[in-house]
C-alpha positions as CSV (number, residue, x, y, z in Angstrom):
1,X,0.0,0.0,0.0
2,X,2.9,2.3,0.7
3,X,4.1,2.0,-2.9
4,X,0.8,3.1,-4.4
5,X,-2.8,1.8,-4.5
6,X,-2.3,-0.4,-7.5
7,X,1.1,-1.9,-6.5
8,X,-0.3,-5.0,-4.9
9,X,-2.9,-5.6,-7.6
10,X,-0.2,-5.1,-10.3
11,X,2.3,-7.3,-8.4
12,X,-0.4,-10.1,-8.1
13,X,-0.9,-10.3,-11.9
14,X,2.2,-12.5,-12.6
15,X,1.5,-14.6,-9.4
16,X,-0.3,-17.3,-11.5
17,X,2.0,-16.9,-14.5
18,X,4.5,-19.7,-14.0
19,X,5.2,-19.5,-17.8
20,X,7.0,-16.2,-17.3
21,X,8.4,-16.3,-13.7
22,X,10.2,-19.0,-11.8
23,X,8.8,-20.6,-8.6
24,X,10.7,-18.6,-6.0
25,X,9.3,-15.3,-7.3
26,X,5.8,-16.8,-7.7
27,X,5.8,-17.9,-4.1
28,X,6.8,-14.5,-2.8
29,X,4.3,-12.6,-5.0
30,X,1.5,-15.1,-4.1
31,X,1.6,-13.9,-0.4
32,X,0.5,-10.4,-1.3
33,X,-3.1,-9.6,-0.4
34,X,-5.3,-6.8,-1.9
35,X,-6.0,-5.3,1.5
36,X,-5.1,-1.7,2.3
37,X,-6.2,0.7,5.1
38,X,-9.6,2.4,4.6
39,X,-9.7,6.0,3.5
40,X,-11.2,8.5,6.0
41,X,-14.9,8.6,6.0
42,X,-15.0,12.3,5.2
43,X,-13.2,11.7,1.9
44,X,-15.5,8.8,1.0
45,X,-18.6,10.8,1.8
46,X,-17.4,13.6,-0.5
47,X,-17.0,11.1,-3.4
48,X,-20.5,9.7,-2.8
49,X,-22.1,13.2,-2.6
50,X,-20.2,14.4,-5.6
51,X,-21.4,11.5,-7.8
52,X,-25.0,11.4,-6.6
53,X,-25.3,15.2,-6.5
54,X,-27.0,15.3,-3.1
55,X,-26.0,15.0,0.6
56,X,-25.8,11.4,1.8
57,X,-28.8,11.8,4.3
58,X,-31.0,12.9,1.4
59,X,-30.2,9.7,-0.5
60,X,-29.6,7.0,2.1
61,X,-31.7,6.3,5.2
62,X,-28.5,4.9,6.8
63,X,-24.9,5.0,5.7
64,X,-22.2,3.3,7.8
65,X,-18.8,5.0,7.8
66,X,-17.1,1.8,8.8
67,X,-16.4,-0.2,5.6
68,X,-17.1,-3.8,5.2
69,X,-14.0,-4.2,3.1
70,X,-11.2,-2.0,1.7
71,X,-9.1,-2.9,-1.3
72,X,-6.6,-1.1,-3.5
73,X,-9.1,0.6,-5.8
74,X,-12.2,1.0,-3.6
75,X,-14.0,0.2,-0.5
76,X,-17.5,-1.1,0.4
77,X,-19.9,0.4,3.0
78,X,-23.2,-1.0,4.3
79,X,-26.2,1.3,3.9
80,X,-30.0,1.4,3.6
81,X,-32.0,3.0,0.8
82,X,-35.8,2.8,0.1
83,X,-36.1,0.4,3.0
84,X,-33.6,-2.1,1.5
85,X,-30.2,-3.2,2.9
86,X,-27.6,-2.4,0.3
87,X,-23.8,-2.0,0.0
88,X,-22.2,1.0,-1.5
89,X,-18.9,0.5,-3.4
90,X,-16.9,3.7,-3.6
91,X,-13.9,4.4,-5.7
92,X,-11.0,5.7,-3.6
93,X,-10.4,9.5,-3.9
94,X,-7.4,10.2,-6.1
95,X,-6.9,6.6,-7.1
96,X,-7.1,7.3,-10.8
97,X,-4.1,9.6,-10.7
98,X,-2.2,7.1,-8.5
99,X,-2.9,4.3,-10.9
100,X,-1.6,6.4,-13.8
101,X,1.6,7.2,-11.8
102,X,2.1,3.5,-10.8
103,X,1.7,2.4,-14.4
104,X,4.1,5.0,-15.7
105,X,6.7,3.8,-13.2
106,X,6.1,0.2,-14.2
107,X,6.4,0.9,-17.9
108,X,9.6,2.9,-17.4
109,X,11.1,-0.1,-15.4
110,X,10.0,-2.5,-18.1
111,X,11.6,-0.4,-20.8
112,X,15.0,-1.0,-19.2
113,X,14.4,-4.6,-18.2
114,X,13.5,-5.3,-21.9
115,X,16.8,-3.7,-22.9
116,X,18.9,-5.6,-20.3
117,X,17.2,-9.0,-20.6
118,X,15.5,-9.3,-24.1
119,X,13.9,-12.7,-23.7
120,X,10.4,-14.1,-24.1
121,X,9.8,-14.2,-20.3
122,X,10.3,-10.4,-20.1
123,X,8.2,-9.9,-23.2
124,X,5.5,-12.0,-21.6
125,X,5.6,-9.9,-18.4
126,X,5.4,-6.7,-20.5
127,X,2.3,-8.0,-22.3
128,X,0.6,-8.9,-19.0
129,X,1.2,-5.5,-17.5
130,X,0.1,-3.8,-20.8
131,X,-3.2,-5.8,-20.6
132,X,-3.6,-4.8,-17.0
133,X,-3.2,-1.1,-17.9
134,X,-6.2,-1.4,-20.2
135,X,-8.3,-3.6,-17.9
136,X,-7.8,-1.5,-14.8
137,X,-9.6,1.4,-16.4
138,X,-12.7,-0.7,-16.6
139,X,-12.3,-1.7,-13.0
140,X,-12.4,1.9,-12.0
141,X,-15.6,2.5,-13.9
142,X,-18.5,1.2,-11.8
143,X,-21.1,1.8,-14.6
144,X,-19.1,-0.8,-16.6
145,X,-19.1,-3.1,-13.6
146,X,-22.9,-2.8,-13.3
147,X,-23.1,-3.6,-17.1
148,X,-21.0,-6.8,-16.5
149,X,-23.4,-7.9,-13.7
150,X,-26.4,-7.3,-15.9
151,X,-24.8,-9.4,-18.7
152,X,-24.2,-12.3,-16.4
153,X,-27.8,-12.1,-15.1
154,X,-29.1,-12.2,-18.7
155,X,-26.9,-15.3,-19.5
156,X,-27.7,-17.2,-16.2
157,X,-31.1,-15.7,-15.3
158,X,-32.8,-19.1,-16.0
159,X,-30.5,-21.0,-13.6
160,X,-31.3,-20.5,-9.9
161,X,-28.0,-22.0,-8.8
162,X,-26.0,-18.8,-9.7
163,X,-26.6,-15.1,-9.3
164,X,-25.1,-11.7,-8.7
165,X,-26.3,-8.9,-6.4
166,X,-29.1,-6.8,-7.9
167,X,-27.8,-3.4,-9.0
168,X,-29.7,-0.3,-8.2
169,X,-29.1,1.5,-11.4
170,X,-30.7,4.8,-10.3
171,X,-28.0,5.2,-7.7
172,X,-25.0,3.9,-9.7
173,X,-22.4,6.3,-11.1
174,X,-18.9,6.0,-12.5
175,X,-17.3,6.1,-9.0
176,X,-20.3,4.8,-6.9
177,X,-22.0,1.4,-7.2
178,X,-25.1,0.6,-5.1
179,X,-26.3,-3.0,-5.0
180,X,-28.3,-5.3,-2.8
181,X,-26.7,-6.8,0.4
182,X,-26.3,-10.5,-0.3
183,X,-26.2,-12.8,2.7
184,X,-24.1,-15.9,2.5
185,X,-21.0,-17.9,3.6
186,X,-17.6,-17.6,2.0
187,X,-17.0,-20.7,-0.1
188,X,-14.0,-21.7,1.9
189,X,-16.0,-21.7,5.2
190,X,-18.7,-24.3,4.5
191,X,-17.4,-27.2,6.5
192,X,-20.2,-26.8,9.1
193,X,-22.8,-26.8,6.3
194,X,-21.4,-29.9,4.7
195,X,-21.0,-31.7,8.1
196,X,-24.6,-31.0,9.1
197,X,-26.0,-32.0,5.7
198,X,-27.5,-28.6,4.9
199,X,-25.4,-28.4,1.7
200,X,-23.9,-31.1,-0.5
201,X,-20.2,-30.8,-1.1
202,X,-20.3,-32.4,-4.5
203,X,-23.3,-30.2,-5.7
204,X,-21.5,-27.0,-4.7
205,X,-18.3,-28.0,-6.4
206,X,-20.2,-29.1,-9.5
207,X,-22.1,-25.9,-9.7
208,X,-18.9,-23.8,-9.3
209,X,-17.1,-25.7,-11.9
210,X,-20.0,-25.6,-14.3
211,X,-20.6,-21.9,-14.1
212,X,-16.9,-21.1,-14.9
213,X,-16.8,-23.6,-17.6
214,X,-19.9,-22.2,-19.2
215,X,-18.7,-18.6,-18.9
216,X,-15.3,-19.5,-20.4
217,X,-16.3,-21.9,-23.2
218,X,-20.0,-21.1,-24.0
219,X,-20.7,-17.4,-23.2
220,X,-17.2,-16.1,-23.9
221,X,-17.5,-13.8,-20.9
222,X,-15.7,-14.7,-17.7
223,X,-15.5,-13.4,-14.1
224,X,-11.8,-12.8,-13.8
225,X,-11.3,-12.5,-10.0
226,X,-12.2,-15.8,-8.5
227,X,-11.2,-16.1,-4.9
228,X,-13.1,-17.1,-1.8
229,X,-13.9,-13.6,-0.8
230,X,-15.8,-13.1,-4.1
231,X,-17.8,-16.4,-3.9
232,X,-20.6,-16.6,-1.4
233,X,-22.9,-19.7,-0.9
234,X,-26.4,-19.1,0.4
235,X,-28.3,-21.5,2.6
236,X,-30.2,-22.9,-0.4
237,X,-26.9,-23.6,-2.2
238,X,-27.1,-20.6,-4.5
239,X,-23.6,-19.3,-5.5
240,X,-23.3,-15.5,-5.5
241,X,-20.5,-14.1,-7.6
242,X,-19.2,-10.7,-6.3
243,X,-16.8,-8.0,-7.7
244,X,-17.4,-7.8,-11.5
245,X,-14.9,-5.1,-12.2
246,X,-12.5,-7.6,-13.7
247,X,-13.9,-9.7,-16.6
248,X,-12.3,-11.4,-19.6
249,X,-13.8,-11.6,-23.1
250,X,-13.0,-15.0,-24.7
251,X,-13.4,-14.7,-28.5
252,X,-14.9,-17.6,-30.4
253,X,-11.6,-18.5,-32.2
254,X,-10.0,-18.8,-28.8
255,X,-12.7,-21.1,-27.5
256,X,-12.4,-23.2,-30.7
257,X,-8.6,-23.5,-30.4
258,X,-8.8,-24.4,-26.7
259,X,-11.4,-27.1,-27.4
260,X,-9.2,-28.2,-30.4
261,X,-6.1,-28.6,-28.1
262,X,-8.2,-30.5,-25.6
263,X,-9.4,-32.9,-28.3
264,X,-5.9,-33.2,-29.8
265,X,-4.4,-34.0,-26.4
266,X,-7.0,-36.7,-25.9
267,X,-6.0,-38.2,-29.3
268,X,-2.2,-37.7,-28.8
269,X,-2.4,-35.7,-32.1
270,X,0.9,-33.7,-31.9
271,X,0.5,-31.8,-35.2
272,X,-3.0,-30.5,-34.3
273,X,-1.8,-29.4,-30.9
274,X,1.0,-27.3,-32.6
275,X,-1.4,-25.9,-35.2
276,X,-3.8,-24.7,-32.5
277,X,-1.0,-23.2,-30.5
278,X,0.0,-21.2,-33.5
279,X,-3.6,-20.1,-33.9
280,X,-3.8,-18.9,-30.3
281,X,-0.6,-16.8,-30.6
282,X,1.2,-18.9,-28.1
283,X,4.3,-19.2,-30.3
284,X,6.6,-16.3,-31.4
285,X,7.2,-16.2,-35.2
286,X,10.9,-16.6,-34.7
287,X,10.6,-19.9,-32.9
288,X,11.4,-22.9,-35.0
289,X,8.8,-25.6,-35.4
290,X,11.3,-28.2,-34.2
291,X,11.4,-26.5,-30.8
292,X,7.6,-26.4,-30.6
293,X,7.4,-30.1,-31.4
294,X,9.7,-30.7,-28.4
295,X,7.5,-28.6,-26.1
296,X,4.2,-30.1,-27.4
297,X,5.7,-33.6,-27.0
298,X,6.6,-32.8,-23.3
299,X,3.0,-31.5,-22.7
300,X,1.6,-34.8,-24.2
301,X,3.9,-36.8,-21.8
302,X,2.6,-34.8,-18.8
303,X,-1.0,-35.4,-19.8
304,X,-0.3,-39.1,-20.4
305,X,1.3,-39.5,-17.0
306,X,-1.7,-37.8,-15.4
307,X,-4.1,-40.3,-17.1
308,X,-2.1,-43.4,-16.3
309,X,-0.6,-42.6,-12.8
310,X,-1.6,-44.8,-9.9
311,X,-1.6,-41.9,-7.4
312,X,-4.3,-39.4,-7.1
313,X,-4.2,-36.9,-10.0
314,X,-3.8,-33.4,-8.7
315,X,-4.8,-30.6,-11.0
316,X,-2.3,-28.1,-9.5
317,X,0.6,-30.5,-9.9
318,X,-0.3,-31.2,-13.6
319,X,-0.7,-27.4,-14.2
320,X,2.7,-26.8,-12.6
321,X,4.4,-29.3,-14.9
322,X,2.7,-27.8,-18.0
323,X,3.5,-24.2,-17.0
324,X,7.1,-25.3,-16.3
325,X,7.2,-26.5,-19.9
326,X,5.9,-23.1,-21.0
327,X,8.7,-21.5,-19.0
328,X,11.4,-23.7,-20.5
329,X,10.4,-23.2,-24.1
330,X,9.5,-19.8,-25.6
331,X,5.7,-20.2,-25.3
332,X,3.2,-17.8,-24.0
333,X,0.0,-18.9,-22.3
334,X,-3.2,-16.9,-23.5
335,X,-4.4,-14.7,-20.7
336,X,-8.0,-16.1,-21.0
337,X,-6.7,-19.6,-20.3
338,X,-4.6,-18.4,-17.4
339,X,-7.8,-17.3,-15.6
340,X,-9.6,-20.6,-16.3
341,X,-6.6,-22.6,-15.1
342,X,-6.4,-20.5,-12.0
343,X,-10.1,-21.1,-11.3
344,X,-9.5,-24.9,-11.7
345,X,-6.7,-24.8,-9.2
346,X,-8.8,-22.7,-6.8
347,X,-11.7,-25.2,-7.0
348,X,-9.4,-28.1,-6.4
349,X,-7.8,-26.3,-3.5
350,X,-11.2,-25.6,-1.9
351,X,-12.2,-29.2,-2.4
352,X,-9.0,-30.5,-0.7
353,X,-9.9,-28.5,2.4
354,X,-13.1,-30.5,2.7
355,X,-12.0,-33.8,1.2
356,X,-8.3,-34.7,1.1
357,X,-9.1,-37.6,-1.3
358,X,-10.6,-35.3,-3.9
359,X,-9.5,-36.3,-7.4
360,X,-9.5,-33.0,-9.3
361,X,-8.7,-34.3,-12.8
362,X,-11.4,-37.0,-12.7
363,X,-13.9,-34.5,-11.3
364,X,-13.3,-31.8,-13.9
365,X,-13.2,-34.4,-16.7
366,X,-16.7,-35.5,-15.7
367,X,-18.0,-32.0,-15.7
368,X,-16.7,-31.5,-19.2
369,X,-18.3,-34.7,-20.4
370,X,-21.6,-33.7,-18.9
371,X,-21.5,-30.3,-20.7
372,X,-20.0,-31.7,-23.9
373,X,-23.1,-30.9,-26.0
374,X,-23.2,-27.2,-24.9
375,X,-19.4,-26.9,-25.5
376,X,-19.6,-28.3,-29.0
377,X,-22.6,-26.1,-29.9
378,X,-20.9,-22.9,-28.7
379,X,-17.8,-23.5,-30.9
380,X,-19.5,-25.1,-33.8
381,X,-19.4,-22.9,-36.9
382,X,-22.3,-22.6,-39.3
383,X,-21.7,-24.1,-42.8
384,X,-21.7,-20.7,-44.4
385,X,-18.9,-19.6,-42.0
386,X,-16.9,-22.7,-42.7
387,X,-17.2,-22.2,-46.5
388,X,-16.3,-18.5,-46.1
389,X,-13.2,-19.4,-44.0
390,X,-12.2,-22.0,-46.5
391,X,-12.5,-19.6,-49.4
392,X,-10.5,-16.9,-47.6
393,X,-7.7,-19.3,-46.8
394,X,-7.7,-20.6,-50.4
395,X,-7.4,-17.1,-51.7
396,X,-4.5,-16.4,-49.3
397,X,-2.7,-19.5,-50.5
398,X,-3.1,-18.5,-54.1
399,X,-1.8,-15.0,-53.4
400,X,1.2,-16.4,-51.5
401,X,2.1,-18.8,-54.4
402,X,1.7,-16.0,-57.0
403,X,3.9,-13.7,-54.9
404,X,6.5,-16.4,-54.5
405,X,6.6,-17.1,-58.3
406,X,6.8,-13.3,-59.0
407,X,9.7,-12.9,-56.6
408,X,11.5,-15.9,-58.1
409,X,11.1,-14.4,-61.6
410,X,12.6,-11.1,-60.5
411,X,15.4,-12.8,-58.6
412,X,14.2,-11.2,-55.4
413,X,14.2,-14.3,-53.2
414,X,16.4,-14.1,-50.2
415,X,17.6,-16.7,-47.7
416,X,17.0,-15.5,-44.2
417,X,19.0,-16.9,-41.2
418,X,16.6,-17.8,-38.4
419,X,16.4,-14.9,-35.9
420,X,17.0,-17.3,-33.0
421,X,20.4,-18.3,-34.5
422,X,21.3,-14.6,-35.1
423,X,20.4,-13.7,-31.5
424,X,22.6,-16.6,-30.2
425,X,25.5,-15.4,-32.3
426,X,25.1,-11.8,-31.1
427,X,25.0,-13.0,-27.5
428,X,28.1,-15.1,-27.9
429,X,30.1,-12.2,-29.6
430,X,28.9,-9.7,-27.0
431,X,30.0,-11.9,-24.1
432,X,33.4,-12.7,-25.7
433,X,34.0,-9.0,-26.4
434,X,33.2,-8.3,-22.7
435,X,35.7,-10.9,-21.7
436,X,38.3,-9.5,-24.0
437,X,37.8,-6.0,-22.6
438,X,38.1,-7.3,-19.1
439,X,41.3,-9.1,-19.9
440,X,42.8,-5.9,-21.4
441,X,41.7,-3.9,-18.4
442,X,43.3,-6.5,-16.1
443,X,46.6,-6.4,-18.0
444,X,46.7,-2.6,-18.1
445,X,46.0,-2.6,-14.3
446,X,48.9,-4.9,-13.7
447,X,51.3,-2.8,-15.9
448,X,50.3,0.5,-14.3
449,X,50.6,-0.9,-10.8
450,X,54.1,-2.2,-11.6
451,X,55.2,1.2,-13.0
452,X,53.8,3.0,-9.9
453,X,55.6,0.5,-7.6
454,X,58.9,1.2,-9.4
455,X,58.4,4.9,-8.9
456,X,56.9,4.9,-5.4
457,X,58.2,1.6,-3.8
458,X,54.8,1.2,-2.2
459,X,54.2,-2.5,-1.4
460,X,50.5,-2.0,-0.5
461,X,49.8,-0.4,-3.8
462,X,51.6,-3.3,-5.6
463,X,49.6,-5.9,-3.7
464,X,46.2,-4.2,-4.2
465,X,46.8,-3.7,-7.9
466,X,48.1,-7.2,-8.6
467,X,45.2,-8.7,-6.6
468,X,42.7,-6.7,-8.6
469,X,44.2,-7.8,-11.8
470,X,44.2,-11.5,-10.6
471,X,40.5,-11.3,-9.7
472,X,39.6,-10.0,-13.2
473,X,41.7,-12.8,-14.8
474,X,39.9,-15.4,-12.6
475,X,36.5,-14.0,-13.7
476,X,37.5,-14.1,-17.3
477,X,38.9,-17.7,-17.1
478,X,36.5,-19.5,-14.7
479,X,33.1,-17.8,-14.8
480,X,30.9,-19.8,-17.3
481,X,29.6,-17.6,-20.1
482,X,26.1,-19.0,-20.0
483,X,25.5,-17.7,-16.4
484,X,25.4,-14.2,-17.8
485,X,22.8,-14.8,-20.5
486,X,19.4,-15.1,-18.6
487,X,19.2,-14.9,-14.8
488,X,15.5,-15.9,-14.7
489,X,16.1,-19.2,-16.5
490,X,18.8,-20.3,-14.0
491,X,16.6,-19.3,-11.1
492,X,14.2,-22.0,-12.3
493,X,16.6,-24.7,-11.0
494,X,15.7,-23.9,-7.4
495,X,12.0,-24.7,-7.8
496,X,10.8,-26.6,-4.7
497,X,9.3,-30.0,-5.1
498,X,5.9,-31.2,-3.7
499,X,7.2,-34.6,-2.8
500,X,7.2,-38.0,-4.5
């Protein structure tokens, strides 16, 4: 909180991105919580009155200055309006300017990090923060958050197992959101309900998995902040989803590719996995297909081990192995899929608190099978669209062939060395030049020290100078070159294990 209102939220972004950061950093970042001290009540009241255009007593019958919760962007106060118990979500005063400053500092730091360590991990981190800079603007617009809640209600209004708080649109503004007070128990505190039989553990887990699967793969509109504080379970088993500032749009082509990868993994179809990875933008253009085949082969091995292992299959362990593959090879995980995988790990973690024998992979696989028809319908293209795509791709192939023939006739074809090879050569030459300069500097130091000793007869000066030259020679001769190339990659080696 001392570093700015968005520092913790910004720092938490990579906490589930094991494809761009090694485990020690993930563990440290994962301990951060989006909790900050509440703003003074006078400042909050001024925001509410400014947005509603009237004194608080003229709008609310009651307004509690003590917040129910305070986070980096806003805080929530209980109130009463028109005889109804409500909560008022208020944007923190001055938070927009603070966010702009925090992002400016972050991008300045990333600029230099990209220069010093130009690798796919840093590029991935840059993309994550760039996406956050766009998304956080929506999180600070409570009218947009209300629209997100209405959209969910339209999609799931027929299903009584899920709901969001009802928004009071007449009292909602850009910096103030008024909605009904929803009673319920946090989803990680249901042990008493399960023990007494008031709620069914399996039904709650199935409902939670189903709603996120449908949001991700059917509706293409996903609640992007799933944690126990945002998931309430009411006495009748209804799940209430809170905090709709962060949502993710999942385009149809992304859903199609994710489903295609899942089907290809089930069939051990390596080429289809690679093609869908290209389609999702998970692979940089400069990466050779041979490297991608190695990565895809490793992912297939992980999935096969999960299917055939005798021990209990744990979703989090399987995800950790897959993300480790993404870290090792230059692959980038789509942000939409990151949220869904994080939700899967959350559901499994919750389930383990109630049932240590819970088999996450088998459970999720069963949910997918039960919803297979809806998933296929949501990604199935109409015949007209299939024909249109085929014609467009055919035209693109014809244009490419025609361009190739034209260039050949004009003798304009060029052989291009793969960028990855060029980068490796540049790195090698750069490091060898650095070693050469250090050797020259060590030699010059030794010569100058000797000359000064002859003139001054100072043994201390001679000792310090020759020792400094010796240290530089040791660095040149014995420090391995590869240790200077990518510090994040070598940090990966100290990843802790979860046991046998």
